[in-house]
mmCIF file of the N, C-alpha and C atoms, coordinates in Angstrom:
data_MODEL
# 
_entry.id   MODEL 
# 
loop_
_atom_site.group_PDB 
_atom_site.id 
_atom_site.type_symbol 
_atom_site.label_atom_id 
_atom_site.label_alt_id 
_atom_site.label_comp_id 
_atom_site.label_asym_id 
_atom_site.label_entity_id 
_atom_site.label_seq_id 
_atom_site.pdbx_PDB_ins_code 
_atom_site.Cartn_x 
_atom_site.Cartn_y 
_atom_site.Cartn_z 
_atom_site.occupancy 
_atom_site.B_iso_or_equiv 
_atom_site.pdbx_formal_charge 
_atom_site.auth_seq_id 
_atom_site.auth_comp_id 
_atom_site.auth_asym_id 
_atom_site.auth_atom_id 
_atom_site.pdbx_PDB_model_num 
ATOM 1   N N  . UNK A 1 1  ? 14.736  35.274 14.082 1.00 0.00 ? 1  UNK A N  1 
ATOM 2   C CA . UNK A 1 1  ? 14.861  35.138 15.706 1.00 0.00 ? 1  UNK A CA 1 
ATOM 3   C C  . UNK A 1 1  ? 16.024  34.386 15.733 1.00 0.00 ? 1  UNK A C  1 
ATOM 4   N N  . UNK A 1 2  ? 17.232  34.463 15.113 1.00 0.00 ? 2  UNK A N  1 
ATOM 5   C CA . UNK A 1 2  ? 18.177  33.376 15.851 1.00 0.00 ? 2  UNK A CA 1 
ATOM 6   C C  . UNK A 1 2  ? 19.525  34.160 16.601 1.00 0.00 ? 2  UNK A C  1 
ATOM 7   N N  . UNK A 1 3  ? 19.032  34.650 17.553 1.00 0.00 ? 3  UNK A N  1 
ATOM 8   C CA . UNK A 1 3  ? 19.223  35.650 18.772 1.00 0.00 ? 3  UNK A CA 1 
ATOM 9   C C  . UNK A 1 3  ? 20.030  34.283 19.567 1.00 0.00 ? 3  UNK A C  1 
ATOM 10  N N  . UNK A 1 4  ? 21.377  34.674 19.391 1.00 0.00 ? 4  UNK A N  1 
ATOM 11  C CA . UNK A 1 4  ? 22.023  33.571 20.082 1.00 0.00 ? 4  UNK A CA 1 
ATOM 12  C C  . UNK A 1 4  ? 22.134  33.420 21.938 1.00 0.00 ? 4  UNK A C  1 
ATOM 13  N N  . UNK A 1 5  ? 21.336  34.785 22.149 1.00 0.00 ? 5  UNK A N  1 
ATOM 14  C CA . UNK A 1 5  ? 20.829  35.078 23.739 1.00 0.00 ? 5  UNK A CA 1 
ATOM 15  C C  . UNK A 1 5  ? 19.705  33.654 23.873 1.00 0.00 ? 5  UNK A C  1 
ATOM 16  N N  . UNK A 1 6  ? 18.849  33.436 22.872 1.00 0.00 ? 6  UNK A N  1 
ATOM 17  C CA . UNK A 1 6  ? 17.885  32.592 23.211 1.00 0.00 ? 6  UNK A CA 1 
ATOM 18  C C  . UNK A 1 6  ? 18.207  31.158 22.942 1.00 0.00 ? 6  UNK A C  1 
ATOM 19  N N  . UNK A 1 7  ? 19.861  30.587 22.489 1.00 0.00 ? 7  UNK A N  1 
ATOM 20  C CA . UNK A 1 7  ? 19.557  29.649 22.654 1.00 0.00 ? 7  UNK A CA 1 
ATOM 21  C C  . UNK A 1 7  ? 20.608  29.256 23.517 1.00 0.00 ? 7  UNK A C  1 
ATOM 22  N N  . UNK A 1 8  ? 21.202  29.797 24.436 1.00 0.00 ? 8  UNK A N  1 
ATOM 23  C CA . UNK A 1 8  ? 21.884  29.699 25.275 1.00 0.00 ? 8  UNK A CA 1 
ATOM 24  C C  . UNK A 1 8  ? 21.378  29.031 26.330 1.00 0.00 ? 8  UNK A C  1 
ATOM 25  N N  . UNK A 1 9  ? 20.125  28.573 26.784 1.00 0.00 ? 9  UNK A N  1 
ATOM 26  C CA . UNK A 1 9  ? 19.755  27.845 27.830 1.00 0.00 ? 9  UNK A CA 1 
ATOM 27  C C  . UNK A 1 9  ? 19.520  26.463 27.244 1.00 0.00 ? 9  UNK A C  1 
ATOM 28  N N  . UNK A 1 10 ? 19.798  26.105 25.418 1.00 0.00 ? 10 UNK A N  1 
ATOM 29  C CA . UNK A 1 10 ? 19.652  25.172 25.256 1.00 0.00 ? 10 UNK A CA 1 
ATOM 30  C C  . UNK A 1 10 ? 20.872  24.137 25.591 1.00 0.00 ? 10 UNK A C  1 
ATOM 31  N N  . UNK A 1 11 ? 22.016  24.399 26.193 1.00 0.00 ? 11 UNK A N  1 
ATOM 32  C CA . UNK A 1 11 ? 23.059  23.958 26.506 1.00 0.00 ? 11 UNK A CA 1 
ATOM 33  C C  . UNK A 1 11 ? 23.274  23.707 27.577 1.00 0.00 ? 11 UNK A C  1 
ATOM 34  N N  . UNK A 1 12 ? 22.548  24.092 28.696 1.00 0.00 ? 12 UNK A N  1 
ATOM 35  C CA . UNK A 1 12 ? 22.708  24.114 30.137 1.00 0.00 ? 12 UNK A CA 1 
ATOM 36  C C  . UNK A 1 12 ? 22.043  22.623 30.745 1.00 0.00 ? 12 UNK A C  1 
ATOM 37  N N  . UNK A 1 13 ? 22.565  22.817 31.807 1.00 0.00 ? 13 UNK A N  1 
ATOM 38  C CA . UNK A 1 13 ? 22.128  21.188 32.186 1.00 0.00 ? 13 UNK A CA 1 
ATOM 39  C C  . UNK A 1 13 ? 21.009  21.374 32.527 1.00 0.00 ? 13 UNK A C  1 
ATOM 40  N N  . UNK A 1 14 ? 19.948  20.558 32.519 1.00 0.00 ? 14 UNK A N  1 
ATOM 41  C CA . UNK A 1 14 ? 18.351  21.014 33.226 1.00 0.00 ? 14 UNK A CA 1 
ATOM 42  C C  . UNK A 1 14 ? 18.272  20.750 34.740 1.00 0.00 ? 14 UNK A C  1 
ATOM 43  N N  . UNK A 1 15 ? 17.476  21.313 34.977 1.00 0.00 ? 15 UNK A N  1 
ATOM 44  C CA . UNK A 1 15 ? 17.785  21.099 37.007 1.00 0.00 ? 15 UNK A CA 1 
ATOM 45  C C  . UNK A 1 15 ? 16.221  21.253 37.275 1.00 0.00 ? 15 UNK A C  1 
ATOM 46  N N  . UNK A 1 16 ? 15.901  20.977 38.790 1.00 0.00 ? 16 UNK A N  1 
ATOM 47  C CA . UNK A 1 16 ? 14.846  20.253 39.467 1.00 0.00 ? 16 UNK A CA 1 
ATOM 48  C C  . UNK A 1 16 ? 14.763  21.827 40.464 1.00 0.00 ? 16 UNK A C  1 
ATOM 49  N N  . UNK A 1 17 ? 13.481  22.405 40.224 1.00 0.00 ? 17 UNK A N  1 
ATOM 50  C CA . UNK A 1 17 ? 12.980  23.453 41.040 1.00 0.00 ? 17 UNK A CA 1 
ATOM 51  C C  . UNK A 1 17 ? 12.764  22.939 42.639 1.00 0.00 ? 17 UNK A C  1 
ATOM 52  N N  . UNK A 1 18 ? 13.233  23.172 43.548 1.00 0.00 ? 18 UNK A N  1 
ATOM 53  C CA . UNK A 1 18 ? 12.898  22.517 45.231 1.00 0.00 ? 18 UNK A CA 1 
ATOM 54  C C  . UNK A 1 18 ? 12.284  23.481 45.205 1.00 0.00 ? 18 UNK A C  1 
ATOM 55  N N  . UNK A 1 19 ? 10.798  23.635 46.146 1.00 0.00 ? 19 UNK A N  1 
ATOM 56  C CA . UNK A 1 19 ? 9.599   24.914 46.056 1.00 0.00 ? 19 UNK A CA 1 
ATOM 57  C C  . UNK A 1 19 ? 10.107  24.699 47.877 1.00 0.00 ? 19 UNK A C  1 
ATOM 58  N N  . UNK A 1 20 ? 10.274  25.837 48.482 1.00 0.00 ? 20 UNK A N  1 
ATOM 59  C CA . UNK A 1 20 ? 10.660  25.552 49.726 1.00 0.00 ? 20 UNK A CA 1 
ATOM 60  C C  . UNK A 1 20 ? 9.395   25.578 50.719 1.00 0.00 ? 20 UNK A C  1 
ATOM 61  N N  . UNK A 1 21 ? 9.457   25.369 51.787 1.00 0.00 ? 21 UNK A N  1 
ATOM 62  C CA . UNK A 1 21 ? 7.946   25.140 52.669 1.00 0.00 ? 21 UNK A CA 1 
ATOM 63  C C  . UNK A 1 21 ? 7.143   26.312 52.482 1.00 0.00 ? 21 UNK A C  1 
ATOM 64  N N  . UNK A 1 22 ? 8.179   27.217 53.201 1.00 0.00 ? 22 UNK A N  1 
ATOM 65  C CA . UNK A 1 22 ? 7.335   28.898 53.382 1.00 0.00 ? 22 UNK A CA 1 
ATOM 66  C C  . UNK A 1 22 ? 7.116   29.665 52.550 1.00 0.00 ? 22 UNK A C  1 
ATOM 67  N N  . UNK A 1 23 ? 7.130   29.296 50.843 1.00 0.00 ? 23 UNK A N  1 
ATOM 68  C CA . UNK A 1 23 ? 6.609   29.650 49.661 1.00 0.00 ? 23 UNK A CA 1 
ATOM 69  C C  . UNK A 1 23 ? 5.756   28.423 49.215 1.00 0.00 ? 23 UNK A C  1 
ATOM 70  N N  . UNK A 1 24 ? 5.388   27.709 49.576 1.00 0.00 ? 24 UNK A N  1 
ATOM 71  C CA . UNK A 1 24 ? 4.357   26.608 49.254 1.00 0.00 ? 24 UNK A CA 1 
ATOM 72  C C  . UNK A 1 24 ? 3.172   27.335 48.996 1.00 0.00 ? 24 UNK A C  1 
ATOM 73  N N  . UNK A 1 25 ? 2.634   28.168 49.621 1.00 0.00 ? 25 UNK A N  1 
ATOM 74  C CA . UNK A 1 25 ? 1.489   28.732 49.947 1.00 0.00 ? 25 UNK A CA 1 
ATOM 75  C C  . UNK A 1 25 ? 1.067   29.802 48.644 1.00 0.00 ? 25 UNK A C  1 
ATOM 76  N N  . UNK A 1 26 ? 2.255   30.243 47.686 1.00 0.00 ? 26 UNK A N  1 
ATOM 77  C CA . UNK A 1 26 ? 2.472   30.789 46.962 1.00 0.00 ? 26 UNK A CA 1 
ATOM 78  C C  . UNK A 1 26 ? 1.541   29.963 45.162 1.00 0.00 ? 26 UNK A C  1 
ATOM 79  N N  . UNK A 1 27 ? 2.261   28.554 45.741 1.00 0.00 ? 27 UNK A N  1 
ATOM 80  C CA . UNK A 1 27 ? 0.995   27.568 44.541 1.00 0.00 ? 27 UNK A CA 1 
ATOM 81  C C  . UNK A 1 27 ? -0.198  27.168 44.667 1.00 0.00 ? 27 UNK A C  1 
ATOM 82  N N  . UNK A 1 28 ? -0.584  27.463 45.788 1.00 0.00 ? 28 UNK A N  1 
ATOM 83  C CA . UNK A 1 28 ? -2.296  26.590 46.353 1.00 0.00 ? 28 UNK A CA 1 
ATOM 84  C C  . UNK A 1 28 ? -3.124  28.025 45.931 1.00 0.00 ? 28 UNK A C  1 
ATOM 85  N N  . UNK A 1 29 ? -2.527  28.654 45.561 1.00 0.00 ? 29 UNK A N  1 
ATOM 86  C CA . UNK A 1 29 ? -4.069  29.789 44.898 1.00 0.00 ? 29 UNK A CA 1 
ATOM 87  C C  . UNK A 1 29 ? -5.375  28.602 44.570 1.00 0.00 ? 29 UNK A C  1 
ATOM 88  N N  . UNK A 1 30 ? -6.449  29.255 44.649 1.00 0.00 ? 30 UNK A N  1 
ATOM 89  C CA . UNK A 1 30 ? -7.900  28.713 44.238 1.00 0.00 ? 30 UNK A CA 1 
ATOM 90  C C  . UNK A 1 30 ? -7.977  28.628 42.845 1.00 0.00 ? 30 UNK A C  1 
ATOM 91  N N  . UNK A 1 31 ? -8.482  27.763 42.499 1.00 0.00 ? 31 UNK A N  1 
ATOM 92  C CA . UNK A 1 31 ? -8.869  27.291 41.336 1.00 0.00 ? 31 UNK A CA 1 
ATOM 93  C C  . UNK A 1 31 ? -9.880  28.386 40.588 1.00 0.00 ? 31 UNK A C  1 
ATOM 94  N N  . UNK A 1 32 ? -9.630  29.096 39.631 1.00 0.00 ? 32 UNK A N  1 
ATOM 95  C CA . UNK A 1 32 ? -10.633 29.886 38.919 1.00 0.00 ? 32 UNK A CA 1 
ATOM 96  C C  . UNK A 1 32 ? -11.704 29.341 38.189 1.00 0.00 ? 32 UNK A C  1 
ATOM 97  N N  . UNK A 1 33 ? -12.639 28.961 38.425 1.00 0.00 ? 33 UNK A N  1 
ATOM 98  C CA . UNK A 1 33 ? -13.574 28.622 37.999 1.00 0.00 ? 33 UNK A CA 1 
ATOM 99  C C  . UNK A 1 33 ? -13.908 29.229 36.152 1.00 0.00 ? 33 UNK A C  1 
ATOM 100 N N  . UNK A 1 34 ? -13.558 30.106 36.103 1.00 0.00 ? 34 UNK A N  1 
ATOM 101 C CA . UNK A 1 34 ? -14.178 30.741 34.548 1.00 0.00 ? 34 UNK A CA 1 
ATOM 102 C C  . UNK A 1 34 ? -13.250 32.120 34.896 1.00 0.00 ? 34 UNK A C  1 
ATOM 103 N N  . UNK A 1 35 ? -12.515 32.400 33.908 1.00 0.00 ? 35 UNK A N  1 
ATOM 104 C CA . UNK A 1 35 ? -11.882 33.661 33.974 1.00 0.00 ? 35 UNK A CA 1 
ATOM 105 C C  . UNK A 1 35 ? -12.516 34.683 32.326 1.00 0.00 ? 35 UNK A C  1 
ATOM 106 N N  . UNK A 1 36 ? -13.299 34.557 31.942 1.00 0.00 ? 36 UNK A N  1 
ATOM 107 C CA . UNK A 1 36 ? -13.891 34.522 30.882 1.00 0.00 ? 36 UNK A CA 1 
ATOM 108 C C  . UNK A 1 36 ? -14.702 35.759 30.501 1.00 0.00 ? 36 UNK A C  1 
ATOM 109 N N  . UNK A 1 37 ? -14.373 37.042 29.846 1.00 0.00 ? 37 UNK A N  1 
ATOM 110 C CA . UNK A 1 37 ? -14.786 38.204 29.624 1.00 0.00 ? 37 UNK A CA 1 
ATOM 111 C C  . UNK A 1 37 ? -15.842 38.303 28.410 1.00 0.00 ? 37 UNK A C  1 
ATOM 112 N N  . UNK A 1 38 ? -17.404 38.149 28.664 1.00 0.00 ? 38 UNK A N  1 
ATOM 113 C CA . UNK A 1 38 ? -17.783 38.086 27.329 1.00 0.00 ? 38 UNK A CA 1 
ATOM 114 C C  . UNK A 1 38 ? -17.198 39.098 26.415 1.00 0.00 ? 38 UNK A C  1 
ATOM 115 N N  . UNK A 1 39 ? -17.571 38.520 25.005 1.00 0.00 ? 39 UNK A N  1 
ATOM 116 C CA . UNK A 1 39 ? -16.872 39.457 23.944 1.00 0.00 ? 39 UNK A CA 1 
ATOM 117 C C  . UNK A 1 39 ? -17.733 40.912 23.490 1.00 0.00 ? 39 UNK A C  1 
ATOM 118 N N  . UNK A 1 40 ? -18.603 41.292 24.382 1.00 0.00 ? 40 UNK A N  1 
ATOM 119 C CA . UNK A 1 40 ? -19.664 42.468 23.939 1.00 0.00 ? 40 UNK A CA 1 
ATOM 120 C C  . UNK A 1 40 ? -19.099 43.132 24.938 1.00 0.00 ? 40 UNK A C  1 
ATOM 121 N N  . UNK A 1 41 ? -18.701 43.047 26.096 1.00 0.00 ? 41 UNK A N  1 
ATOM 122 C CA . UNK A 1 41 ? -17.930 43.649 27.443 1.00 0.00 ? 41 UNK A CA 1 
ATOM 123 C C  . UNK A 1 41 ? -16.923 44.113 27.110 1.00 0.00 ? 41 UNK A C  1 
ATOM 124 N N  . UNK A 1 42 ? -15.954 43.037 25.997 1.00 0.00 ? 42 UNK A N  1 
ATOM 125 C CA . UNK A 1 42 ? -14.327 43.313 25.677 1.00 0.00 ? 42 UNK A CA 1 
ATOM 126 C C  . UNK A 1 42 ? -14.630 44.323 24.521 1.00 0.00 ? 42 UNK A C  1 
ATOM 127 N N  . UNK A 1 43 ? -15.138 44.658 23.656 1.00 0.00 ? 43 UNK A N  1 
ATOM 128 C CA . UNK A 1 43 ? -15.747 45.329 22.283 1.00 0.00 ? 43 UNK A CA 1 
ATOM 129 C C  . UNK A 1 43 ? -15.867 46.791 23.168 1.00 0.00 ? 43 UNK A C  1 
ATOM 130 N N  . UNK A 1 44 ? -16.305 46.504 23.793 1.00 0.00 ? 44 UNK A N  1 
ATOM 131 C CA . UNK A 1 44 ? -16.920 47.921 24.318 1.00 0.00 ? 44 UNK A CA 1 
ATOM 132 C C  . UNK A 1 44 ? -16.248 48.686 25.607 1.00 0.00 ? 44 UNK A C  1 
ATOM 133 N N  . UNK A 1 45 ? -15.488 47.663 25.964 1.00 0.00 ? 45 UNK A N  1 
ATOM 134 C CA . UNK A 1 45 ? -14.440 48.370 26.820 1.00 0.00 ? 45 UNK A CA 1 
ATOM 135 C C  . UNK A 1 45 ? -13.128 48.533 25.596 1.00 0.00 ? 45 UNK A C  1 
ATOM 136 N N  . UNK A 1 46 ? -13.041 48.155 24.344 1.00 0.00 ? 46 UNK A N  1 
ATOM 137 C CA . UNK A 1 46 ? -11.555 48.305 23.587 1.00 0.00 ? 46 UNK A CA 1 
ATOM 138 C C  . UNK A 1 46 ? -12.133 49.294 23.065 1.00 0.00 ? 46 UNK A C  1 
ATOM 139 N N  . UNK A 1 47 ? -13.552 49.754 22.794 1.00 0.00 ? 47 UNK A N  1 
ATOM 140 C CA . UNK A 1 47 ? -14.315 50.920 21.662 1.00 0.00 ? 47 UNK A CA 1 
ATOM 141 C C  . UNK A 1 47 ? -14.440 52.058 22.836 1.00 0.00 ? 47 UNK A C  1 
ATOM 142 N N  . UNK A 1 48 ? -14.779 52.222 23.909 1.00 0.00 ? 48 UNK A N  1 
ATOM 143 C CA . UNK A 1 48 ? -14.870 53.346 24.362 1.00 0.00 ? 48 UNK A CA 1 
ATOM 144 C C  . UNK A 1 48 ? -13.632 53.848 25.249 1.00 0.00 ? 48 UNK A C  1 
ATOM 145 N N  . UNK A 1 49 ? -12.812 53.158 25.902 1.00 0.00 ? 49 UNK A N  1 
ATOM 146 C CA . UNK A 1 49 ? -11.763 53.581 26.223 1.00 0.00 ? 49 UNK A CA 1 
ATOM 147 C C  . UNK A 1 49 ? -10.928 54.641 25.947 1.00 0.00 ? 49 UNK A C  1 
ATOM 148 N N  . UNK A 1 50 ? -10.800 54.799 24.508 1.00 0.00 ? 50 UNK A N  1 
ATOM 149 C CA . UNK A 1 50 ? -9.486  55.286 23.782 1.00 0.00 ? 50 UNK A CA 1 
ATOM 150 C C  . UNK A 1 50 ? -10.424 56.913 23.651 1.00 0.00 ? 50 UNK A C  1 
ATOM 151 N N  . UNK A 1 51 ? -12.235 56.502 23.361 1.00 0.00 ? 51 UNK A N  1 
ATOM 152 C CA . UNK A 1 51 ? -13.054 57.587 22.973 1.00 0.00 ? 51 UNK A CA 1 
ATOM 153 C C  . UNK A 1 51 ? -13.180 58.562 24.558 1.00 0.00 ? 51 UNK A C  1 
ATOM 154 N N  . UNK A 1 52 ? -13.159 57.651 25.838 1.00 0.00 ? 52 UNK A N  1 
ATOM 155 C CA . UNK A 1 52 ? -12.955 58.627 26.730 1.00 0.00 ? 52 UNK A CA 1 
ATOM 156 C C  . UNK A 1 52 ? -11.684 59.315 27.229 1.00 0.00 ? 52 UNK A C  1 
ATOM 157 N N  . UNK A 1 53 ? -10.740 58.572 27.206 1.00 0.00 ? 53 UNK A N  1 
ATOM 158 C CA . UNK A 1 53 ? -9.309  59.289 27.073 1.00 0.00 ? 53 UNK A CA 1 
ATOM 159 C C  . UNK A 1 53 ? -9.182  60.696 26.336 1.00 0.00 ? 53 UNK A C  1 
ATOM 160 N N  . UNK A 1 54 ? -10.013 60.458 24.790 1.00 0.00 ? 54 UNK A N  1 
ATOM 161 C CA . UNK A 1 54 ? -9.334  61.699 23.991 1.00 0.00 ? 54 UNK A CA 1 
ATOM 162 C C  . UNK A 1 54 ? -10.296 62.617 24.445 1.00 0.00 ? 54 UNK A C  1 
ATOM 163 N N  . UNK A 1 55 ? -11.589 62.377 25.019 1.00 0.00 ? 55 UNK A N  1 
ATOM 164 C CA . UNK A 1 55 ? -12.488 63.181 25.823 1.00 0.00 ? 55 UNK A CA 1 
ATOM 165 C C  . UNK A 1 55 ? -12.042 63.747 26.954 1.00 0.00 ? 55 UNK A C  1 
ATOM 166 N N  . UNK A 1 56 ? -11.570 62.920 27.901 1.00 0.00 ? 56 UNK A N  1 
ATOM 167 C CA . UNK A 1 56 ? -10.724 63.304 29.170 1.00 0.00 ? 56 UNK A CA 1 
ATOM 168 C C  . UNK A 1 56 ? -9.448  64.595 28.503 1.00 0.00 ? 56 UNK A C  1 
ATOM 169 N N  . UNK A 1 57 ? -8.744  64.376 27.500 1.00 0.00 ? 57 UNK A N  1 
ATOM 170 C CA . UNK A 1 57 ? -7.851  65.173 27.501 1.00 0.00 ? 57 UNK A CA 1 
ATOM 171 C C  . UNK A 1 57 ? -8.562  66.460 26.788 1.00 0.00 ? 57 UNK A C  1 
ATOM 172 N N  . UNK A 1 58 ? -9.621  66.422 25.894 1.00 0.00 ? 58 UNK A N  1 
ATOM 173 C CA . UNK A 1 58 ? -10.271 66.999 25.722 1.00 0.00 ? 58 UNK A CA 1 
ATOM 174 C C  . UNK A 1 58 ? -10.777 68.555 26.671 1.00 0.00 ? 58 UNK A C  1 
ATOM 175 N N  . UNK A 1 59 ? -11.344 67.635 27.715 1.00 0.00 ? 59 UNK A N  1 
ATOM 176 C CA . UNK A 1 59 ? -11.512 68.725 28.690 1.00 0.00 ? 59 UNK A CA 1 
ATOM 177 C C  . UNK A 1 59 ? -10.667 69.272 29.490 1.00 0.00 ? 59 UNK A C  1 
ATOM 178 N N  . UNK A 1 60 ? -9.865  68.624 29.518 1.00 0.00 ? 60 UNK A N  1 
ATOM 179 C CA . UNK A 1 60 ? -8.518  68.959 31.006 1.00 0.00 ? 60 UNK A CA 1 
ATOM 180 C C  . UNK A 1 60 ? -7.831  70.162 29.602 1.00 0.00 ? 60 UNK A C  1 
ATOM 181 N N  . UNK A 1 61 ? -7.495  69.736 28.296 1.00 0.00 ? 61 UNK A N  1 
ATOM 182 C CA . UNK A 1 61 ? -6.041  70.736 27.655 1.00 0.00 ? 61 UNK A CA 1 
ATOM 183 C C  . UNK A 1 61 ? -6.920  71.964 27.075 1.00 0.00 ? 61 UNK A C  1 
ATOM 184 N N  . UNK A 1 62 ? -7.995  71.661 27.205 1.00 0.00 ? 62 UNK A N  1 
ATOM 185 C CA . UNK A 1 62 ? -9.463  72.466 26.014 1.00 0.00 ? 62 UNK A CA 1 
ATOM 186 C C  . UNK A 1 62 ? -8.751  72.989 24.603 1.00 0.00 ? 62 UNK A C  1 
ATOM 187 N N  . UNK A 1 63 ? -8.582  71.883 24.245 1.00 0.00 ? 63 UNK A N  1 
ATOM 188 C CA . UNK A 1 63 ? -8.413  71.431 22.960 1.00 0.00 ? 63 UNK A CA 1 
ATOM 189 C C  . UNK A 1 63 ? -9.451  72.081 22.144 1.00 0.00 ? 63 UNK A C  1 
ATOM 190 N N  . UNK A 1 64 ? -9.008  72.373 20.284 1.00 0.00 ? 64 UNK A N  1 
ATOM 191 C CA . UNK A 1 64 ? -9.869  72.755 19.831 1.00 0.00 ? 64 UNK A CA 1 
ATOM 192 C C  . UNK A 1 64 ? -10.378 71.195 18.758 1.00 0.00 ? 64 UNK A C  1 
ATOM 193 N N  . UNK A 1 65 ? -11.613 71.533 17.955 1.00 0.00 ? 65 UNK A N  1 
ATOM 194 C CA . UNK A 1 65 ? -12.341 70.695 17.456 1.00 0.00 ? 65 UNK A CA 1 
ATOM 195 C C  . UNK A 1 65 ? -11.696 69.770 16.672 1.00 0.00 ? 65 UNK A C  1 
ATOM 196 N N  . UNK A 1 66 ? -10.536 70.762 16.155 1.00 0.00 ? 66 UNK A N  1 
ATOM 197 C CA . UNK A 1 66 ? -9.557  69.851 15.090 1.00 0.00 ? 66 UNK A CA 1 
ATOM 198 C C  . UNK A 1 66 ? -8.891  68.932 15.164 1.00 0.00 ? 66 UNK A C  1 
ATOM 199 N N  . UNK A 1 67 ? -8.093  69.114 16.234 1.00 0.00 ? 67 UNK A N  1 
ATOM 200 C CA . UNK A 1 67 ? -8.086  68.334 17.085 1.00 0.00 ? 67 UNK A CA 1 
ATOM 201 C C  . UNK A 1 67 ? -8.167  67.017 17.991 1.00 0.00 ? 67 UNK A C  1 
ATOM 202 N N  . UNK A 1 68 ? -9.387  67.021 18.046 1.00 0.00 ? 68 UNK A N  1 
ATOM 203 C CA . UNK A 1 68 ? -10.005 66.085 18.524 1.00 0.00 ? 68 UNK A CA 1 
ATOM 204 C C  . UNK A 1 68 ? -10.840 65.211 17.383 1.00 0.00 ? 68 UNK A C  1 
ATOM 205 N N  . UNK A 1 69 ? -10.662 66.076 16.245 1.00 0.00 ? 69 UNK A N  1 
ATOM 206 C CA . UNK A 1 69 ? -11.099 64.811 14.945 1.00 0.00 ? 69 UNK A CA 1 
ATOM 207 C C  . UNK A 1 69 ? -9.938  64.358 14.659 1.00 0.00 ? 69 UNK A C  1 
ATOM 208 N N  . UNK A 1 70 ? -8.861  65.038 14.503 1.00 0.00 ? 70 UNK A N  1 
ATOM 209 C CA . UNK A 1 70 ? -7.679  64.114 14.063 1.00 0.00 ? 70 UNK A CA 1 
ATOM 210 C C  . UNK A 1 70 ? -7.444  62.888 15.174 1.00 0.00 ? 70 UNK A C  1 
ATOM 211 N N  . UNK A 1 71 ? -7.604  63.182 16.299 1.00 0.00 ? 71 UNK A N  1 
ATOM 212 C CA . UNK A 1 71 ? -6.880  62.177 17.625 1.00 0.00 ? 71 UNK A CA 1 
ATOM 213 C C  . UNK A 1 71 ? -8.350  60.869 16.666 1.00 0.00 ? 71 UNK A C  1 
ATOM 214 N N  . UNK A 1 72 ? -9.763  61.400 16.860 1.00 0.00 ? 72 UNK A N  1 
ATOM 215 C CA . UNK A 1 72 ? -10.555 60.090 16.354 1.00 0.00 ? 72 UNK A CA 1 
ATOM 216 C C  . UNK A 1 72 ? -10.307 59.695 15.205 1.00 0.00 ? 72 UNK A C  1 
ATOM 217 N N  . UNK A 1 73 ? -9.845  60.190 14.059 1.00 0.00 ? 73 UNK A N  1 
ATOM 218 C CA . UNK A 1 73 ? -9.551  59.762 12.970 1.00 0.00 ? 73 UNK A CA 1 
ATOM 219 C C  . UNK A 1 73 ? -8.153  58.645 13.064 1.00 0.00 ? 73 UNK A C  1 
ATOM 220 N N  . UNK A 1 74 ? -7.046  58.971 14.092 1.00 0.00 ? 74 UNK A N  1 
ATOM 221 C CA . UNK A 1 74 ? -5.992  58.173 13.864 1.00 0.00 ? 74 UNK A CA 1 
ATOM 222 C C  . UNK A 1 74 ? -6.242  57.209 14.953 1.00 0.00 ? 74 UNK A C  1 
ATOM 223 N N  . UNK A 1 75 ? -7.469  57.306 16.024 1.00 0.00 ? 75 UNK A N  1 
ATOM 224 C CA . UNK A 1 75 ? -7.952  56.028 16.849 1.00 0.00 ? 75 UNK A CA 1 
ATOM 225 C C  . UNK A 1 75 ? -8.846  55.185 15.645 1.00 0.00 ? 75 UNK A C  1 
ATOM 226 N N  . UNK A 1 76 ? -9.322  55.492 14.461 1.00 0.00 ? 76 UNK A N  1 
ATOM 227 C CA . UNK A 1 76 ? -9.753  54.802 13.680 1.00 0.00 ? 76 UNK A CA 1 
ATOM 228 C C  . UNK A 1 76 ? -9.119  53.821 12.721 1.00 0.00 ? 76 UNK A C  1 
ATOM 229 N N  . UNK A 1 77 ? -7.847  54.678 12.251 1.00 0.00 ? 77 UNK A N  1 
ATOM 230 C CA . UNK A 1 77 ? -7.100  53.926 11.860 1.00 0.00 ? 77 UNK A CA 1 
ATOM 231 C C  . UNK A 1 77 ? -6.066  52.980 12.692 1.00 0.00 ? 77 UNK A C  1 
ATOM 232 N N  . UNK A 1 78 ? -5.602  53.193 14.066 1.00 0.00 ? 78 UNK A N  1 
ATOM 233 C CA . UNK A 1 78 ? -4.946  52.435 14.051 1.00 0.00 ? 78 UNK A CA 1 
ATOM 234 C C  . UNK A 1 78 ? -6.022  51.125 14.737 1.00 0.00 ? 78 UNK A C  1 
ATOM 235 N N  . UNK A 1 79 ? -7.360  51.263 15.003 1.00 0.00 ? 79 UNK A N  1 
ATOM 236 C CA . UNK A 1 79 ? -8.236  50.190 15.097 1.00 0.00 ? 79 UNK A CA 1 
ATOM 237 C C  . UNK A 1 79 ? -8.053  49.132 13.479 1.00 0.00 ? 79 UNK A C  1 
ATOM 238 N N  . UNK A 1 80 ? -7.823  50.168 12.824 1.00 0.00 ? 80 UNK A N  1 
ATOM 239 C CA . UNK A 1 80 ? -7.997  49.334 11.672 1.00 0.00 ? 80 UNK A CA 1 
ATOM 240 C C  . UNK A 1 80 ? -6.580  48.450 11.090 1.00 0.00 ? 80 UNK A C  1 
ATOM 241 N N  . UNK A 1 81 ? -5.482  48.981 11.721 1.00 0.00 ? 81 UNK A N  1 
ATOM 242 C CA . UNK A 1 81 ? -4.080  48.279 11.898 1.00 0.00 ? 81 UNK A CA 1 
ATOM 243 C C  . UNK A 1 81 ? -4.279  47.349 12.552 1.00 0.00 ? 81 UNK A C  1 
ATOM 244 N N  . UNK A 1 82 ? -4.938  47.014 13.618 1.00 0.00 ? 82 UNK A N  1 
ATOM 245 C CA . UNK A 1 82 ? -5.248  46.218 14.524 1.00 0.00 ? 82 UNK A CA 1 
ATOM 246 C C  . UNK A 1 82 ? -5.734  44.825 14.412 1.00 0.00 ? 82 UNK A C  1 
ATOM 247 N N  . UNK A 1 83 ? -6.790  45.245 13.376 1.00 0.00 ? 83 UNK A N  1 
ATOM 248 C CA . UNK A 1 83 ? -8.126  44.380 12.945 1.00 0.00 ? 83 UNK A CA 1 
ATOM 249 C C  . UNK A 1 83 ? -7.213  43.445 11.799 1.00 0.00 ? 83 UNK A C  1 
ATOM 250 N N  . UNK A 1 84 ? -6.351  43.851 11.143 1.00 0.00 ? 84 UNK A N  1 
ATOM 251 C CA . UNK A 1 84 ? -5.201  43.506 9.971  1.00 0.00 ? 84 UNK A CA 1 
ATOM 252 C C  . UNK A 1 84 ? -4.444  42.410 10.530 1.00 0.00 ? 84 UNK A C  1 
ATOM 253 N N  . UNK A 1 85 ? -3.983  42.925 11.698 1.00 0.00 ? 85 UNK A N  1 
ATOM 254 C CA . UNK A 1 85 ? -2.814  41.974 11.922 1.00 0.00 ? 85 UNK A CA 1 
ATOM 255 C C  . UNK A 1 85 ? -3.450  40.696 12.829 1.00 0.00 ? 85 UNK A C  1 
# 
């Protein structure tokens, strides 16, 4: 990734950002205690969302069982590819 565009900013002079009083409120957001999502909920979402999309498309387009089977198999293949990387 030796893209010359990525190295362009290395040769610029550093600058100091001045925050104007009217935009200061943007930086005063309250501190979040925790933005943690439990593992089980995350896995449930990542597992059920594609299946729900496949089911909704099946209902809307009235597809046959072969296409649904192919979609579920593709979902499993893509899921395995993501786990490997």
